[in-house]
C-alpha positions as CSV (number, residue, x, y, z in Angstrom):
1,M,-62.7,38.8,-31.3
2,L,-60.4,36.7,-33.5
3,D,-61.8,38.5,-36.6
4,N,-61.0,41.9,-35.1
5,N,-57.7,40.6,-33.6
6,T,-58.1,42.6,-30.4
7,A,-59.3,42.2,-26.8
8,L,-63.0,42.6,-26.3
9,L,-65.2,43.2,-23.3
10,F,-68.7,41.7,-23.2
11,S,-71.6,42.6,-20.8
12,H,-74.4,40.1,-20.4
13,P,-73.5,38.0,-23.4
14,E,-76.8,35.9,-23.1
15,R,-78.5,38.9,-24.7
16,D,-76.7,38.1,-28.0
17,F,-75.9,34.5,-27.6
18,D,-78.7,32.5,-26.1
19,Y,-76.5,29.5,-25.2
20,F,-75.3,31.6,-22.3
21,A,-78.8,31.9,-20.8
22,P,-78.6,28.6,-18.7
23,V,-75.4,29.8,-17.0
24,T,-76.0,30.6,-13.3
25,P,-75.2,32.9,-11.9
26,L,-75.5,35.2,-14.9
27,V,-72.3,36.4,-16.6
28,E,-72.1,40.0,-15.8
29,E,-68.9,40.7,-17.8
30,A,-66.4,38.7,-19.8
31,L,-63.0,40.0,-20.9
32,L,-61.5,38.1,-23.8
33,M,-57.9,38.2,-25.0
34,P,-56.5,36.6,-28.2
35,F,-53.1,34.8,-28.1
36,Y,-50.8,34.4,-31.0
37,I,-48.4,32.0,-32.8
38,N,-46.1,33.5,-35.3
39,G,-48.2,36.7,-35.3
40,N,-51.5,35.0,-36.0
41,A,-54.3,34.8,-33.4
42,V,-55.0,31.1,-32.8
43,G,-57.0,31.1,-29.5
44,T,-58.5,33.1,-26.6
45,V,-58.2,33.5,-22.9
46,W,-61.4,34.4,-21.0
47,I,-61.9,36.0,-17.6
48,I,-65.5,36.1,-16.4
49,A,-67.3,38.1,-13.6
50,H,-70.6,36.9,-12.1
51,D,-70.8,39.8,-9.6
52,Q,-72.1,43.1,-10.9
53,N,-70.2,44.9,-8.2
54,R,-66.9,44.0,-9.9
55,R,-66.0,45.7,-13.2
56,F,-63.0,45.0,-15.3
57,E,-60.5,47.9,-15.7
58,S,-57.1,48.7,-17.4
59,E,-55.1,46.6,-14.8
60,D,-57.2,43.6,-15.7
61,L,-56.4,44.2,-19.4
62,R,-52.7,44.3,-18.6
63,L,-52.9,41.1,-16.6
64,M,-54.9,39.4,-19.5
65,T,-52.2,40.6,-22.0
66,D,-49.6,38.7,-19.9
67,L,-51.8,35.7,-19.6
68,G,-52.2,35.7,-23.4
69,T,-48.4,35.7,-23.8
70,F,-48.2,32.8,-21.4
71,A,-51.0,30.9,-23.2
72,A,-49.2,31.3,-26.5
73,S,-46.1,29.8,-25.1
74,A,-48.0,27.0,-23.5
75,Y,-49.9,26.3,-26.7
76,Q,-46.8,26.3,-28.8
77,A,-45.2,23.9,-26.3
78,V,-48.2,21.6,-26.6
79,L,-47.9,21.7,-30.4
80,S,-44.2,20.9,-30.2
81,L,-44.8,18.1,-27.8
82,N,-47.5,16.7,-30.1
83,A,-45.1,16.9,-33.1
84,I,-42.3,15.2,-31.1
85,Q,-44.7,12.5,-30.0
86,A,-45.9,12.0,-33.6
87,V,-42.2,11.7,-34.8
88,A,-41.5,9.3,-32.0
89,A,-44.5,7.2,-33.0
90,V,-43.2,7.1,-36.6
91,V,-39.7,6.2,-35.4
92,E,-41.0,3.4,-33.2
93,S,-43.3,1.9,-35.7
94,S,-40.8,2.0,-38.6
95,E,-39.7,-1.3,-40.0
96,D,-36.3,0.2,-40.6
97,A,-33.6,0.6,-38.0
98,I,-33.5,4.3,-36.8
99,V,-30.5,5.0,-34.6
100,T,-28.8,8.1,-33.3
101,K,-25.2,8.5,-32.2
102,D,-22.9,11.2,-31.0
103,L,-19.8,12.4,-32.9
104,N,-17.7,9.7,-31.1
105,G,-20.0,7.0,-32.5
106,I,-21.7,6.2,-29.2
107,I,-25.3,5.1,-29.6
108,T,-27.8,7.4,-28.0
109,S,-31.2,6.0,-29.3
110,W,-32.4,2.7,-30.7
111,N,-35.9,2.0,-32.1
112,L,-37.9,-1.3,-32.4
113,G,-36.8,-1.6,-36.0
114,A,-33.2,-1.6,-34.9
115,E,-34.0,-4.3,-32.3
116,R,-35.7,-6.4,-34.9
117,I,-33.0,-6.1,-37.5
118,F,-29.9,-6.3,-35.3
119,G,-31.2,-8.4,-32.4
120,Y,-30.1,-6.1,-29.6
121,N,-32.5,-4.4,-27.2
122,P,-32.0,-0.8,-26.3
123,G,-30.4,-1.5,-22.9
124,E,-27.7,-3.6,-24.6
125,V,-26.5,-1.0,-27.0
126,I,-27.3,2.6,-25.8
127,G,-24.1,4.1,-24.5
128,K,-21.9,1.7,-26.5
129,S,-20.0,2.2,-29.7
130,V,-21.8,1.6,-33.0
131,N,-18.7,-0.5,-33.9
132,I,-20.4,-3.5,-32.3
133,L,-22.5,-3.7,-35.5
134,I,-19.5,-3.3,-37.9
135,P,-17.7,-6.4,-39.2
136,A,-14.0,-6.7,-38.5
137,D,-13.2,-6.5,-42.3
138,H,-14.7,-3.0,-42.4
139,P,-12.4,-1.2,-39.9
140,N,-12.2,2.2,-41.6
141,E,-15.8,2.6,-42.5
142,E,-17.2,4.3,-39.4
143,P,-14.3,6.9,-39.1
144,R,-15.0,7.9,-42.7
145,I,-18.7,8.3,-42.0
146,L,-18.2,10.4,-38.9
147,E,-15.8,12.6,-40.7
148,R,-18.3,13.3,-43.4
149,I,-21.0,14.0,-40.8
150,R,-18.7,16.5,-39.0
151,R,-18.5,18.3,-42.4
152,G,-22.3,18.5,-42.5
153,E,-22.7,16.0,-45.3
154,R,-25.6,13.6,-45.7
155,I,-24.9,10.0,-46.8
156,N,-27.7,8.6,-49.0
157,H,-28.5,4.9,-49.6
158,Y,-25.0,3.6,-48.9
159,E,-24.9,-0.2,-49.2
160,T,-22.8,-2.0,-46.8
161,V,-22.6,-5.0,-44.4
162,R,-23.4,-5.1,-40.6
163,V,-23.4,-7.9,-38.0
164,R,-26.3,-9.0,-35.9
165,K,-26.1,-10.0,-32.2
166,D,-26.0,-13.7,-33.2
167,G,-23.0,-13.0,-35.5
168,T,-24.9,-13.3,-38.9
169,R,-24.0,-10.7,-41.5
170,L,-26.7,-8.5,-43.0
171,N,-26.7,-6.5,-46.2
172,I,-28.1,-3.0,-45.4
173,S,-28.8,0.2,-47.2
174,L,-27.7,3.1,-44.9
175,T,-28.7,6.8,-44.8
176,V,-26.9,9.0,-42.4
177,S,-27.8,12.6,-41.6
178,P,-26.2,15.2,-39.3
179,V,-28.1,16.1,-36.1
180,R,-27.8,19.7,-35.0
181,D,-28.6,21.4,-31.7
182,S,-30.7,24.6,-31.2
183,T,-27.7,26.7,-32.3
184,G,-27.2,24.8,-35.5
185,K,-24.0,23.0,-34.2
186,I,-23.6,19.4,-35.4
187,V,-23.7,17.2,-32.3
188,G,-24.3,13.7,-33.7
189,A,-25.9,11.6,-36.5
190,S,-29.1,10.0,-37.3
191,K,-28.9,6.7,-39.2
192,I,-31.7,4.8,-41.0
193,A,-30.7,1.2,-41.9
194,R,-32.8,-1.0,-44.2
195,D,-32.2,-4.7,-44.3
196,I,-31.6,-5.6,-48.0
197,T,-30.2,-9.1,-47.5
198,E,-33.1,-10.8,-49.3
199,R,-32.8,-8.3,-52.2
200,K,-29.0,-8.9,-52.5
201,R,-29.6,-12.7,-52.3
202,S,-32.2,-12.4,-55.1
203,E,-29.9,-10.3,-57.2
204,T,-27.1,-12.9,-56.8
205,Q,-29.5,-15.7,-57.7
206,I,-30.7,-13.8,-60.8
207,A,-27.1,-13.4,-61.9
208,I,-26.4,-17.1,-61.4
209,L,-29.5,-18.0,-63.2
210,A,-28.6,-15.7,-66.1
211,R,-25.2,-17.3,-66.4
212,E,-26.7,-20.8,-66.1
213,T,-29.3,-19.9,-68.8
214,E,-26.6,-18.6,-71.1
215,H,-24.6,-21.8,-70.6
216,R,-27.6,-24.1,-71.2
217,T,-28.7,-22.1,-74.2
218,K,-25.3,-22.5,-75.7
219,N,-25.4,-26.3,-75.0
220,I,-28.8,-26.6,-76.6
221,L,-27.7,-24.7,-79.7
222,A,-24.6,-26.8,-80.0
223,T,-26.7,-30.0,-79.7
224,V,-29.1,-28.7,-82.4
225,Q,-26.2,-27.6,-84.6
226,A,-24.7,-31.1,-84.3
227,A,-28.1,-32.7,-85.1
228,V,-28.4,-30.5,-88.2
229,H,-24.8,-31.2,-89.3
230,L,-25.2,-34.9,-89.0
231,T,-28.6,-35.1,-90.7
232,H,-28.7,-36.1,-94.4
233,A,-31.6,-37.1,-96.5
234,E,-32.3,-37.7,-100.2
235,T,-35.3,-35.2,-100.2
236,V,-36.1,-31.9,-98.5
237,D,-39.1,-33.5,-96.8
238,G,-36.9,-36.3,-95.5
239,F,-34.4,-33.9,-94.1
240,R,-37.1,-31.8,-92.5
241,N,-38.7,-34.8,-90.8
242,A,-35.4,-36.0,-89.5
243,I,-34.5,-32.6,-88.1
244,E,-38.0,-32.1,-86.6
245,G,-37.8,-35.5,-84.9
246,R,-34.4,-34.8,-83.3
247,I,-35.4,-31.3,-82.1
248,Q,-38.7,-32.6,-80.7
249,A,-36.7,-35.2,-78.7
250,L,-34.7,-32.3,-77.2
251,A,-37.9,-30.3,-76.6
252,N,-39.4,-33.3,-74.7
253,V,-36.5,-33.7,-72.4
254,H,-36.4,-30.0,-71.7
255,S,-40.0,-30.1,-70.5
256,L,-38.7,-32.5,-67.9
257,F,-35.9,-30.0,-67.0
258,V,-38.6,-27.4,-66.3
259,Q,-40.5,-29.8,-64.0
260,S,-37.3,-30.3,-62.0
261,R,-36.3,-26.7,-62.1
262,W,-33.4,-27.5,-64.3
263,S,-31.8,-30.0,-61.9
264,G,-32.1,-32.7,-64.6
265,A,-34.5,-35.3,-65.8
266,E,-35.6,-38.6,-64.2
267,L,-34.5,-41.4,-66.5
268,H,-37.6,-43.5,-66.2
269,E,-39.8,-40.5,-67.2
270,L,-37.4,-39.7,-70.0
271,V,-37.6,-43.2,-71.5
272,T,-41.3,-43.5,-71.0
273,Q,-41.8,-40.1,-72.7
274,E,-39.7,-41.0,-75.7
275,L,-41.2,-44.4,-76.3
276,A,-44.8,-43.4,-75.6
277,P,-45.8,-43.4,-79.3
278,Y,-44.9,-47.1,-79.6
279,R,-46.2,-48.5,-76.3
280,R,-49.3,-50.6,-75.8
281,G,-51.4,-50.7,-72.6
282,D,-50.3,-54.2,-71.7
283,G,-46.6,-53.3,-71.8
284,T,-45.8,-56.2,-74.2
285,R,-44.4,-53.9,-77.0
286,V,-42.0,-51.8,-74.9
287,G,-40.4,-52.9,-71.6
288,I,-38.8,-50.4,-69.3
289,E,-36.6,-51.6,-66.4
290,G,-34.2,-49.8,-64.1
291,P,-33.8,-47.8,-60.9
292,S,-34.8,-44.2,-60.4
293,I,-31.9,-42.0,-61.6
294,L,-31.8,-38.2,-62.0
295,L,-29.7,-37.4,-65.0
296,E,-28.0,-34.0,-65.2
297,P,-29.1,-32.0,-68.3
298,N,-26.2,-32.9,-70.6
299,A,-26.5,-36.6,-70.0
300,A,-30.3,-36.4,-70.3
301,Q,-30.1,-34.6,-73.7
302,T,-27.7,-37.3,-74.9
303,I,-30.0,-40.1,-73.8
304,A,-33.0,-38.4,-75.3
305,V,-31.5,-38.0,-78.8
306,I,-30.0,-41.6,-78.8
307,L,-33.4,-43.1,-77.8
308,H,-35.1,-41.1,-80.5
309,E,-32.6,-42.4,-83.1
310,L,-33.0,-46.0,-81.9
311,A,-36.8,-45.8,-81.8
312,T,-37.0,-44.2,-85.3
313,N,-34.7,-46.9,-86.7
314,A,-36.8,-49.7,-85.0
315,A,-40.0,-48.2,-86.3
316,K,-38.7,-48.2,-89.8
317,Y,-36.7,-51.4,-90.0
318,G,-36.6,-53.2,-86.7
319,A,-38.8,-54.6,-83.9
320,L,-41.2,-51.7,-83.8
321,S,-42.0,-52.0,-87.5
322,V,-44.1,-55.2,-87.0
323,K,-47.0,-56.0,-84.8
324,D,-45.3,-58.6,-82.5
325,G,-42.0,-56.9,-82.2
326,R,-40.7,-55.9,-78.8
327,V,-38.1,-53.5,-77.4
328,V,-36.7,-53.6,-73.8
329,I,-34.8,-50.6,-72.4
330,A,-32.9,-51.4,-69.2
331,W,-30.3,-49.6,-67.2
332,R,-28.1,-49.9,-64.1
333,R,-25.7,-47.7,-62.2
334,S,-22.2,-49.1,-61.7
335,A,-20.1,-48.6,-58.6
336,N,-17.8,-46.2,-60.5
337,G,-20.7,-43.8,-61.0
338,R,-21.4,-44.6,-64.7
339,L,-24.7,-45.4,-66.3
340,T,-25.1,-48.5,-68.5
341,L,-28.2,-48.4,-70.6
342,S,-29.2,-51.2,-73.0
343,W,-31.6,-51.3,-75.9
344,T,-32.6,-54.8,-77.0
345,E,-35.0,-55.6,-79.9
346,A,-36.7,-58.9,-80.5
347,G,-39.5,-60.3,-82.7
348,G,-38.8,-58.0,-85.6
349,P,-37.6,-58.7,-89.1
350,T,-34.3,-60.6,-89.5
351,V,-31.5,-58.1,-89.0
352,I,-29.1,-57.6,-91.9
353,V,-25.8,-55.9,-91.1
354,P,-25.8,-52.7,-93.2
355,A,-23.1,-52.3,-95.8
356,H,-22.3,-48.8,-94.4
357,E,-23.1,-46.9,-91.3
358,G,-26.4,-44.9,-91.4
359,F,-26.9,-41.3,-90.4
360,G,-28.9,-42.4,-87.3
361,T,-26.0,-44.5,-86.1
362,R,-23.6,-41.6,-86.8
363,V,-25.7,-39.3,-84.7
364,T,-25.9,-41.8,-81.9
365,R,-22.1,-42.3,-81.9
366,A,-21.5,-38.5,-82.1
367,M,-23.9,-37.7,-79.2
368,T,-22.3,-40.5,-77.0
369,S,-18.8,-39.2,-77.8
370,Q,-19.8,-35.6,-77.0
371,A,-21.0,-36.8,-73.6
372,N,-17.6,-38.6,-73.0
373,G,-19.4,-42.0,-73.2
374,E,-19.0,-45.3,-75.0
375,I,-21.4,-47.2,-77.3
376,R,-21.5,-50.8,-78.5
377,L,-23.9,-51.8,-81.3
378,D,-24.5,-55.5,-82.1
379,W,-26.4,-56.3,-85.3
380,N,-27.8,-59.7,-84.1
381,T,-30.0,-61.4,-86.6
382,A,-32.7,-61.7,-83.9
383,G,-32.6,-58.0,-83.2
384,I,-30.3,-55.1,-82.6
385,V,-28.7,-54.7,-79.2
386,C,-27.2,-51.3,-78.3
387,E,-25.4,-50.7,-75.0
388,I,-24.4,-47.1,-74.0
389,V,-22.2,-46.2,-71.0
390,L,-22.2,-42.6,-69.8
391,P,-20.6,-40.8,-66.8
392,I,-23.3,-39.4,-64.5
């Protein structure tokens, strides 16, 4: 029947279709009428007679034609209802806020996503102005949106700020579309709001980190440039070794910065790391004393380079150049927020005051000055004593 797209009359269909055979009483006649959606036959209406005294006639065909029209309408209504229910299910399950409002800005629907994002349940907002979500410092935003909606415009991915029920502000991405009635007249707006607060926070953090990285990179390069500028040697190999040692000291302290996520370097770890090549297991060669202090990066870089210079000098000429020599590094924090660090050598060769200041000493003084600190260097015959004071 659907293939022929016309009404058909069957008599004793069990003769051709054996699955009708068990039907009792037997089907004497069956009148079948197709029904249509948009001109296409999509289903059938059946009327069956079990009494051979009753035969279908033209009036039955007219009645079946009317029933087909009714069935088509009912079927189309079911399809529409299913579609509406499917859309409603999507709206309710959406993580985004989906809200409708009339042309006066009065909220007419409110999904679970809106409740989760803004904190209001439907009973608290439906029938109220959407202005309850708009912060006081955005007074002209909603009138402008409504004006564009009245002109039939669609607003795509508009980033703005809204206020939750508890007063906290949210960054949202907003899409607003006109809603039309069956005649095409604009009667309201549908809004989809996505919470982008975390994304905006991440973008801000990335921007801050980028600026901080730029600042730190400039500081590192300035420190390396100063180290290169202050380094002198009689041979190329000597110059290279001196530069490598100073840059390695900076690299070591930066590994501590990474561990602390660039908040700084713990002083005890910094000193232990720099003096590690000279220590013995019994602690008799290098002594380290002082409280736990987290140095900010600039101060930590300064201390790292100074310790490298002092250790290099002690290994060449001072206490660390002999088996029984000893170095003690100690520090304390003063009440005015300054760090006093002392380097004391003992048991090494007799100290002779140099005729002129060496490059290591010049680097130490330059680094201390760059950090707005002070340095005192005593060439005691029993061993060098260096005291450094830095703001922290």
